[in-house]
KOLBATI-25529 format. One record per residue (C-alpha): residue number from 0; residue in three letters; y, z, x. Coordinates in nm, 3 decimals, padded with zeros to 5 digits. Example, Ala and Ser with C-alpha at 12.3 -4.5 7.8 and 13.67 -1.06 7.14 Angstrom:
BEGIN
    i   aa        Y        Z        X
    0  ALA  -00.450   00.780   01.230
    1  SER  -00.106   00.714   01.367
This chain:
BEGIN
    i   aa        Y        Z        X
    0  MET   08.537   09.050   09.510
    1  LYS   08.222   08.948   09.310
    2  SER   08.258   08.873   08.878
    3  LYS   08.012   08.856   08.651
    4  LEU   08.010   08.690   08.337
    5  TYR   07.929   08.803   07.998
    6  ILE   07.970   08.582   07.653
    7  PHE   08.087   08.708   07.331
    8  ALA   07.883   08.612   07.055
    9  LEU   08.158   08.428   06.808
   10  LEU   08.228   08.612   06.492
   11  THR   08.180   08.447   06.160
   12  LEU   08.311   08.478   05.823
   13  LEU   08.123   08.380   05.499
   14  VAL   08.402   08.322   05.272
   15  ALA   08.237   08.407   04.897
   16  ASN   08.303   08.589   04.587
   17  CYS   08.612   08.420   04.467
   18  THR   08.758   08.654   04.169
   19  ARG   09.041   08.604   03.921
   20  GLU   09.254   08.890   03.826
   21  PRO   09.508   08.897   03.534
   22  LEU   09.850   08.743   03.578
   23  PRO   10.159   08.954   03.556
   24  GLU   10.348   08.671   03.475
   25  PRO   10.107   08.372   03.263
   26  GLU   10.376   08.153   03.283
   27  LYS   10.323   08.111   03.644
   28  GLU   10.062   08.044   03.846
   29  GLU   10.023   08.357   04.065
   30  ALA   09.798   08.380   04.419
   31  LYS   09.454   08.462   04.340
   32  ILE   09.282   08.756   04.510
   33  VAL   08.987   08.689   04.699
   34  THR   08.729   08.897   04.861
   35  ILE   08.540   08.735   05.175
   36  SER   08.292   08.843   05.370
   37  ALA   08.171   08.869   05.763
   38  SER   07.783   08.811   05.708
   39  ILE   07.578   08.738   06.036
   40  PRO   07.331   08.846   06.254
   41  PRO   07.366   09.031   06.514
   42  GLU   07.669   09.165   06.363
   43  THR   07.982   09.045   06.574
   44  ARG   08.232   09.389   06.581
   45  VAL   08.594   09.478   06.670
   46  LEU   08.593   09.762   06.794
   47  TYR   08.503   09.726   07.129
   48  ASP   08.176   09.895   07.328
   49  ASP   08.127   09.844   07.650
   50  SER   07.790   10.011   07.687
   51  ASP   07.618   09.665   07.479
   52  ARG   07.955   09.485   07.509
   53  SER   07.979   09.463   07.151
   54  LEU   08.256   09.473   06.869
   55  ALA   08.282   09.658   06.543
   56  TRP   08.506   09.636   06.244
   57  GLN   08.690   09.991   06.197
   58  THR   08.984   10.108   05.932
   59  GLY   09.307   09.904   05.944
   60  ASP   09.133   09.543   06.072
   61  THR   09.322   09.249   05.922
   62  LEU   09.270   08.862   05.930
   63  LEU   09.571   08.654   05.876
   64  LEU   09.430   08.343   05.709
   65  ALA   09.707   08.035   05.702
   66  GLY   09.732   07.814   05.459
   67  TYR   09.785   07.414   05.417
   68  ASP   09.792   07.142   05.209
   69  GLY   09.707   06.842   05.417
   70  THR   09.874   06.895   05.739
   71  THR   10.138   07.102   05.581
   72  TYR   10.198   07.434   05.653
   73  LYS   10.257   07.637   05.334
   74  GLY   10.256   07.975   05.456
   75  SER   10.012   08.288   05.547
   76  LYS   09.842   08.566   05.380
   77  LYS   09.687   08.897   05.529
   78  PHE   09.361   09.009   05.422
   79  HIS   09.266   09.357   05.500
   80  TRP   08.941   09.512   05.554
   81  THR   08.776   09.731   05.289
   82  GLY   08.498   09.876   05.394
   83  GLY   08.111   09.697   05.512
   84  LYS   08.162   09.334   05.551
   85  ASN   08.463   09.275   05.319
   86  PHE   08.807   09.166   05.366
   87  GLN   09.051   09.122   05.057
   88  GLY   09.380   08.931   05.010
   89  THR   09.560   08.638   04.808
   90  GLU   09.527   08.311   04.802
   91  VAL   09.875   08.110   04.985
   92  PRO   09.975   07.926   04.686
   93  GLY   09.972   07.567   04.703
   94  ALA   09.711   07.576   05.029
   95  THR   09.404   07.427   04.993
   96  THR   09.275   07.483   05.324
   97  TYR   09.328   07.784   05.553
   98  LYS   09.277   07.880   05.968
   99  ALA   09.180   08.224   06.017
  100  TYR   09.359   08.475   06.300
  101  TYR   09.273   08.840   06.438
  102  LEU   09.470   09.015   06.538
  103  ALA   09.683   08.972   06.198
  104  LYS   09.881   09.237   06.344
  105  GLY   10.009   09.079   06.688
  106  ILE   10.040   08.737   06.542
  107  THR   10.312   08.554   06.365
  108  LEU   10.314   08.175   06.243
  109  ASP   10.593   07.937   06.266
  110  GLU   10.749   07.903   05.945
  111  THR   10.756   07.517   05.992
  112  THR   10.462   07.426   06.212
  113  GLY   10.203   07.735   06.095
  114  GLU   10.131   07.753   06.519
  115  VAL   10.042   08.084   06.629
  116  GLN   10.330   08.303   06.843
  117  LEU   10.297   08.625   07.040
  118  PRO   10.560   08.867   07.084
  119  ALA   10.606   08.882   07.476
  120  ASP   10.490   09.212   07.539
  121  PHE   10.198   09.153   07.359
  122  TRP   09.940   09.095   07.733
  123  GLN   10.096   09.509   07.771
  124  GLN   09.839   09.759   07.691
  125  ALA   09.804   10.143   07.733
  126  GLN   09.467   10.305   07.807
  127  ASN   09.428   10.729   07.771
  128  GLY   09.166   10.844   07.990
  129  ASN   08.916   10.681   08.216
  130  ASN   08.681   10.443   08.118
  131  SER   08.824   10.406   07.781
  132  THR   08.806   10.101   07.569
  133  ALA   09.010   10.199   07.243
  134  HIS   09.316   10.009   07.328
  135  LEU   09.148   09.677   07.337
  136  ARG   09.093   09.669   06.971
  137  ASN   09.447   09.581   06.939
  138  LYS   09.465   09.306   07.242
  139  LEU   09.131   09.083   07.127
  140  LEU   09.232   08.745   06.967
  141  LEU   08.979   08.541   06.814
  142  PHE   09.096   08.205   06.585
  143  ASP   08.898   07.968   06.384
  144  GLU   09.169   07.676   06.346
  145  ASN   08.976   07.413   06.230
  146  ALA   09.140   07.378   05.834
  147  ASN   08.842   07.433   05.592
  148  PRO   08.858   07.535   05.236
  149  ILE   08.814   07.926   05.114
  150  THR   08.485   07.902   04.988
  151  GLN   08.378   07.750   05.327
  152  ARG   08.246   07.921   05.628
  153  PHE   08.501   08.049   05.893
  154  SER   08.362   08.081   06.283
  155  LEU   08.593   08.270   06.420
  156  ALA   08.572   08.240   06.882
  157  LEU   08.728   08.482   07.083
  158  LYS   09.034   08.312   07.275
  159  SER   09.097   08.632   07.504
  160  SER   08.887   08.780   07.794
  161  ILE   08.809   09.119   07.912
  162  ILE   08.818   09.270   08.327
  163  LYS   08.635   09.576   08.325
  164  LEU   08.767   09.738   08.700
  165  ASN   08.532   10.008   08.866
  166  LEU   08.763   10.169   09.127
  167  THR   08.709   10.413   09.345
  168  GLY   08.800   10.574   09.672
  169  ILE   09.146   10.606   09.569
  170  PRO   09.320   10.857   09.787
  171  GLU   09.409   11.235   09.626
  172  ASP   09.784   11.202   09.681
  173  ALA   09.834   10.927   09.410
  174  GLY   09.827   11.213   09.181
  175  GLU   09.879   11.162   08.815
  176  LEU   09.872   10.742   08.758
  177  TYR   10.078   10.558   08.511
  178  GLN   10.041   10.211   08.581
  179  LEU   09.782   09.968   08.691
  180  ILE   09.838   09.596   08.767
  181  TYR   09.579   09.291   08.877
  182  THR   09.722   09.008   08.997
  183  VAL   09.572   08.669   09.087
  184  GLU   09.690   08.385   09.301
  185  THR   09.628   08.065   09.085
  186  ALA   09.735   07.799   09.298
  187  SER   09.933   07.805   09.640
  188  GLY   10.190   08.050   09.626
  189  VAL   10.128   08.096   09.212
  190  PHE   10.096   08.439   09.056
  191  GLU   09.972   08.558   08.718
  192  SER   09.940   08.920   08.658
  193  VAL   09.780   09.187   08.366
  194  SER   09.962   09.520   08.351
  195  LEU   09.803   09.889   08.209
  196  ASP   09.993   10.173   08.131
  197  VAL   09.757   10.431   08.198
  198  THR   09.792   10.866   08.080
  199  GLY   09.486   11.096   08.074
  200  VAL   09.425   11.018   08.466
  201  THR   09.525   11.261   08.746
  202  PHE   09.356   11.154   09.085
  203  SER   09.268   11.481   09.299
  204  ALA   08.997   11.611   09.557
  205  ASP   08.733   11.623   09.291
  206  LEU   08.863   11.276   09.113
  207  ASN   08.908   10.991   09.314
  208  ASN   08.806   10.694   09.037
  209  ILE   08.866   10.536   08.702
  210  THR   08.727   10.260   08.498
  211  ALA   08.994   10.043   08.346
  212  PHE   08.966   09.793   08.105
  213  LEU   09.240   09.493   08.085
  214  SER   09.250   09.239   07.802
  215  PHE   09.411   08.899   07.914
  216  ASP   09.478   08.542   07.801
  217  PRO   09.288   08.316   07.971
  218  THR   09.538   07.999   07.924
  219  GLU   09.766   08.149   08.123
  220  MET   09.537   08.336   08.380
  221  THR   09.357   08.066   08.450
  222  ASN   09.181   08.124   08.742
  223  ILE   09.201   08.241   09.150
  224  ALA   09.257   07.978   09.379
  225  ALA   09.031   07.925   09.688
  226  ASN   09.179   08.146   09.927
  227  GLY   09.454   08.275   09.721
  228  LYS   09.530   08.629   09.703
  229  VAL   09.381   08.922   09.429
  230  ILE   09.576   09.257   09.442
  231  ILE   09.530   09.580   09.228
  232  SER   09.831   09.786   09.250
  233  LEU   09.787   10.187   09.116
  234  TYR   10.150   10.333   09.011
  235  GLY   10.144   10.709   09.044
  236  GLU   10.354   11.008   09.223
  237  LYS   10.238   10.795   09.552
  238  SER   10.168   10.397   09.455
  239  TYR   09.856   10.217   09.662
  240  MET   09.761   09.900   09.652
  241  TRP   09.423   09.708   09.686
  242  LYS   09.377   09.334   09.798
  243  ILE   09.171   09.041   09.942
  244  ASP   09.426   08.795   10.132
  245  ALA   09.180   08.480   10.093
  246  VAL   08.914   08.445   09.828
  247  THR   08.632   08.243   09.991
  248  GLN   08.592   07.993   09.655
  249  GLU   08.754   07.977   09.337
  250  LYS   08.684   08.164   09.074
  251  THR   08.752   08.053   08.694
  252  TYR   08.842   08.261   08.369
  253  ALA   08.719   08.143   08.066
  254  ALA   08.785   08.267   07.714
  255  GLY   08.547   08.501   07.527
  256  LYS   08.397   08.652   07.840
  257  ARG   08.388   09.023   08.016
  258  TYR   08.466   09.010   08.419
  259  THR   08.381   09.285   08.611
  260  GLY   08.497   09.398   08.965
  261  ALA   08.472   09.701   09.217
  262  VAL   08.653   09.855   09.490
  263  SER   08.543   10.141   09.683
  264  SER   08.806   10.148   09.986
  265  GLY   09.064   09.974   10.167
  266  TRP   09.357   10.143   09.963
  267  ILE   09.686   10.123   10.148
  268  GLU   10.004   10.264   10.050
  269  ILE   10.278   10.062   09.845
  270  ILE   10.610   10.139   10.028
  271  ASN   10.945   10.147   09.827
  272  PRO   11.206   10.132   10.144
  273  LEU   11.504   10.269   09.936
  274  ARG   11.284   10.620   09.957
  275  TYR   11.374   10.695   10.324
  276  VAL   11.761   10.699   10.279
  277  ALA   11.878   11.078   10.233
  278  ARG   11.988   11.159   09.854
  279  TYR   12.361   11.272   10.006
  280  ASN   12.620   11.189   10.257
  281  VAL   12.671   11.442   10.532
  282  ASN   12.898   11.742   10.479
  283  PRO   13.235   11.797   10.658
  284  ALA   13.083   12.015   10.929
  285  GLY   12.751   11.792   11.001
  286  THR   12.517   12.117   10.904
  287  GLY   12.369   11.974   10.607
  288  PHE   12.466   11.734   10.255
  289  VAL   12.692   11.732   09.997
  290  GLU   12.612   11.834   09.677
  291  ASP   12.764   11.558   09.453
  292  LEU   12.601   11.241   09.437
  293  THR   12.921   11.036   09.390
  294  ALA   13.194   11.272   09.448
  295  CYS   13.436   11.039   09.648
  296  GLU   13.580   11.354   09.815
  297  GLY   13.418   11.658   09.964
  298  SER   13.187   11.400   10.223
  299  GLY   13.255   11.458   10.637
  300  TYR   13.386   11.206   10.866
  301  PHE   13.311   11.123   11.179
  302  ASN   13.389   10.909   11.491
  303  TRP   13.067   10.747   11.640
  304  ASN   13.022   11.010   11.915
  305  GLN   13.035   11.258   11.644
  306  ALA   12.786   11.129   11.444
  307  SER   12.523   11.014   11.679
  308  VAL   12.496   11.376   11.763
  309  ILE   12.455   11.523   11.409
  310  SER   12.103   11.643   11.406
  311  LEU   11.962   11.722   11.056
  312  PRO   11.571   11.808   11.085
  313  GLY   11.387   11.567   10.926
  314  TYR   11.649   11.318   10.981
  315  HIS   11.814   11.054   11.231
  316  LEU   12.171   10.836   11.209
  317  PRO   12.001   10.505   11.098
  318  SER   11.988   10.152   11.290
  319  GLN   12.126   09.855   11.207
  320  LYS   11.844   09.702   11.150
  321  GLU   11.707   10.018   10.895
  322  TRP   12.036   09.957   10.728
  323  ARG   11.923   09.605   10.735
  324  GLY   11.622   09.734   10.486
  325  ILE   11.872   09.898   10.255
  326  ALA   12.095   09.574   10.190
  327  PRO   12.166   09.261   10.368
  328  GLU   12.405   09.238   10.678
  329  ALA   12.578   08.860   10.628
  330  TYR   12.844   08.806   10.336
  331  GLY   12.721   08.589   10.124
  332  TYR   12.453   08.804   09.957
  333  VAL   12.541   09.061   09.771
  334  LEU   12.836   08.995   09.576
  335  PHE   12.975   09.139   09.230
  336  LYS   13.252   08.858   09.167
  337  THR   13.116   08.548   09.275
  338  THR   12.800   08.355   09.172
  339  VAL   12.504   08.398   09.399
  340  ASP   12.173   08.165   09.394
  341  LYS   12.022   08.185   09.705
  342  ASN   11.646   08.180   09.789
  343  ASN   11.390   08.242   10.084
  344  ILE   11.681   08.371   10.329
  345  THR   11.483   08.539   10.630
  346  GLU   11.593   08.880   10.720
  347  TYR   11.445   09.130   11.028
  348  VAL   11.427   09.454   10.942
  349  THR   11.261   09.826   11.021
  350  VAL   11.142   10.053   10.781
  351  ARG   10.909   10.370   10.897
  352  ASN   10.961   10.239   11.254
  353  GLN   10.777   09.942   11.147
  354  ASP   10.935   09.616   11.249
  355  ILE   10.932   09.327   10.999
  356  THR   11.007   08.961   10.932
  357  MET   11.106   08.916   10.537
  358  THR   11.220   08.670   10.307
  359  CYS   11.484   08.741   10.019
  360  ASP   11.587   08.577   09.692
  361  TYR   11.956   08.665   09.578
  362  ARG   12.143   08.626   09.226
  363  ASN   12.424   08.714   09.084
  364  VAL   12.657   08.567   08.745
  365  GLY   12.989   08.777   08.815
  366  THR   13.295   08.637   08.837
  367  GLN   13.662   08.801   08.919
  368  THR   13.702   08.890   08.557
  369  ASN   13.350   08.985   08.475
  370  PRO   13.201   09.164   08.799
  371  ALA   12.839   09.194   08.765
  372  PRO   12.539   09.391   08.934
  373  SER   12.380   09.171   09.217
  374  TYR   11.994   09.125   09.251
  375  ALA   11.741   09.059   09.482
  376  LEU   11.363   08.988   09.528
  377  ARG   11.303   09.161   09.883
  378  TYR   11.037   09.201   10.126
  379  LYS   10.852   08.887   10.039
  380  GLY   10.547   08.819   10.251
  381  ASN   10.488   09.187   10.285
  382  ASP   10.269   09.319   09.974
  383  ASN   10.306   09.664   09.987
  384  MET   10.685   09.628   10.016
  385  LEU   10.743   09.350   09.829
  386  SER   11.044   09.492   09.584
  387  ALA   11.335   09.448   09.287
  388  TRP   11.682   09.550   09.437
  389  LYS   11.956   09.609   09.195
  390  TYR   12.309   09.678   09.305
  391  GLU   12.573   09.816   09.092
  392  TYR   12.931   09.879   09.207
  393  ASN   13.095   10.131   08.947
  394  TYR   13.438   10.170   08.937
  395  ASP   13.622   10.524   08.853
  396  THR   13.971   10.439   08.701
  397  ASN   14.052   10.853   08.844
  398  LEU   13.870   10.724   09.195
  399  GLU   13.716   11.034   09.173
  400  HIS   13.398   10.896   09.133
  401  THR   13.346   10.569   09.206
  402  HIS   12.998   10.436   09.402
  403  LEU   12.767   10.214   09.501
  404  LYS   12.432   10.252   09.305
  405  VAL   12.157   10.097   09.436
  406  THR   11.830   10.101   09.290
  407  CYS   11.491   09.959   09.393
  408  ARG   11.125   09.894   09.222
  409  ASN   10.809   09.799   09.383
  410  VAL   10.695   09.464   09.196
  411  VAL   10.408   09.216   09.223
  412  PRO   10.432   08.850   09.340
  413  SER   10.406   08.720   08.976
  414  ILE   10.753   08.864   08.890
  415  PRO   11.032   08.605   09.035
  416  ILE   11.395   08.641   09.103
  417  ASP   11.538   08.499   08.730
  418  THR   11.315   08.795   08.607
  419  ILE   11.500   09.074   08.806
  420  ALA   11.823   08.941   08.739
  421  GLN   11.765   09.024   08.340
  422  TYR   11.908   09.324   08.225
  423  THR   11.595   09.372   08.006
  424  PHE   11.406   09.387   08.334
  425  TRP   11.549   09.708   08.406
  426  ILE   11.525   09.929   08.134
  427  THR   11.161   09.903   08.084
  428  ASN   10.858   10.009   08.321
  429  ASN   11.118   10.170   08.561
  430  LYS   10.908   10.517   08.641
  431  ASN   10.854   10.381   09.018
  432  ASP   11.232   10.328   09.025
  433  ILE   11.394   10.476   09.366
  434  VAL   11.735   10.513   09.322
  435  ARG   12.023   10.612   09.610
  436  TYR   12.398   10.674   09.491
  437  PHE   12.634   10.584   09.800
  438  PRO   13.040   10.742   09.689
  439  ALA   13.300   10.532   09.767
  440  SER   13.461   10.808   10.005
  441  GLY   13.654   10.542   10.247
  442  TRP   13.755   10.606   10.605
  443  VAL   13.985   10.800   10.800
  444  THR   14.210   10.659   11.106
  445  SER   14.471   10.927   11.336
  446  GLY   14.378   11.182   11.026
  447  HIS   14.491   10.907   10.762
  448  PRO   14.230   10.846   10.449
  449  ASN   14.181   10.530   10.357
  450  VAL   14.081   10.328   10.020
  451  VAL   13.884   10.673   09.907
  452  GLY   13.756   10.591   09.566
  453  THR   13.729   10.251   09.614
  454  GLY   13.495   10.146   09.903
  455  GLY   13.281   10.318   10.088
  456  TYR   13.174   10.311   10.507
  457  PHE   12.860   10.458   10.667
  458  TRP   12.781   10.487   11.065
  459  SER   12.470   10.318   11.167
  460  SER   12.346   10.384   11.548
  461  THR   12.342   10.052   11.704
  462  GLN   12.581   09.920   11.929
  463  TYR   12.730   09.575   11.900
  464  ARG   12.682   09.341   12.226
  465  PRO   12.678   09.626   12.487
  466  ASP   12.670   09.415   12.712
  467  LYS   13.060   09.315   12.652
  468  TYR   13.179   09.596   12.444
  469  ASP   13.163   09.946   12.491
  470  ASN   13.407   10.067   12.185
  471  LEU   13.228   09.862   11.887
  472  PHE   12.926   09.959   11.650
  473  TYR   12.748   09.874   11.335
  474  SER   12.862   09.994   11.000
  475  MET   12.731   09.900   10.622
  476  TYR   13.011   09.929   10.381
  477  PHE   13.060   09.825   10.029
  478  THR   13.388   09.732   09.848
  479  PRO   13.444   09.636   09.474
  480  THR   13.338   09.264   09.598
  481  VAL   13.068   09.286   09.867
  482  VAL   12.791   09.475   10.017
  483  GLN   12.761   09.365   10.401
  484  PHE   12.811   09.511   10.738
  485  ASN   13.092   09.535   11.020
  486  ARG   13.108   09.617   11.357
  487  ASN   13.391   09.860   11.421
  488  ASP   13.572   10.095   11.650
  489  LYS   13.388   10.419   11.733
  490  LEU   13.693   10.612   11.697
  491  LEU   13.701   10.522   11.320
  492  GLU   13.598   10.779   11.105
  493  TYR   13.308   10.721   10.886
  494  SER   13.081   10.890   10.639
  495  VAL   12.735   10.921   10.769
  496  ARG   12.390   10.880   10.543
  497  LEU   12.125   11.004   10.741
  498  PHE   11.723   10.818   10.707
  499  VAL   11.431   11.040   10.672
  500  ASN   11.233   11.042   10.988
  501  THR   10.875   10.894   10.981
  502  ASP   10.593   10.928   11.205
């Protein structure tokens, strides 16, 4: 991808026309009201216009002035735009010099040091419609951090930068778009991303393009490393990505510049492996599905021979490696009552008839007395399947709806397992989550049900060591402590969860 750089003009504020207002309490020295005016040719402005890459003041614009006495921070005051080139506010009591900041609405200052603080979600942006720049107004940072008397000139330098993406050739089945993420590899194995929520754009046979604008912090997203990846992810009704696996030379991002990129083809589908698991268990007759996602009773029980001949159009009994695509086979990775901290575990799975080698990270902080969900970052090394996983054991004291809940969300490489293992990660940006429920339907032997309401057992189509055993087949199961696989006698009667057929 070729980048083209454009330098923004610096914003200069001329401080003048100080006026003194009557004091409400003459015995106390209160802050004085000061008018400051913006006066430079050509006018640099804060409402971004991409046609000439200019900015313009508009109603609601605010400057934050931080006051100092020498090196001692004295506090801050907001100066509000009053029309033309003027801003008005009050002096900081005791301050002799000032620093100036825009965007005042997004910036707070440390109460002791005056250092700039941005909220964790500051760079989260939302664009309404195609080729719209209105959202950039609230994501541009301009600072003058040279402390000067309020009667002297402020020169605010743009600290943020902009990426303009012209994307075409987008498949029409992407449908309604709700998020775009731009990701770059800044050093080997190190990724940074900026995301953009999108409304008002629906791809179709008549619309296969979007022009998107993203503001970003060039001190965080500093560069694209030589041989580094670039990934553009589109999340919609169906999700797609475009990527370069290795750029030819390093590209550096700098403050105050606008970068452009264009993509016209090469979109590949983003795959959520959990999507290919049927939503419900097979019914007792083996002719369809049950109607309750979590009911422990009502599912069918089948020995392996019976399970292997269930034939529902569009579905099949999954293999051991297909089940591995949903949960790890070995003990020690998905646990609810034991601490787990394991990285780069190699696993061999099958998704959509494709055999895949991947690596995975697992986390859990649960204990025997305080169980907790188990988390995973899976499909590392497979960019279009990279995904966050959450495994939850939900116990019903009445033993009627105990179930395993599995949630899978496609992510970009900048999201680490430690972020995924946080509760807050799962309560936002969850539109592309796929969820499947596995009821604790137990198992049956000699006509007697076992552990109904506490555990679930599901056949695979794969035989264990056919050269040595003719009666053992793999199954996936869960209990209050673990999700894993086992080898079981084919005469046992387990539930059946089918997977969707793929071409």
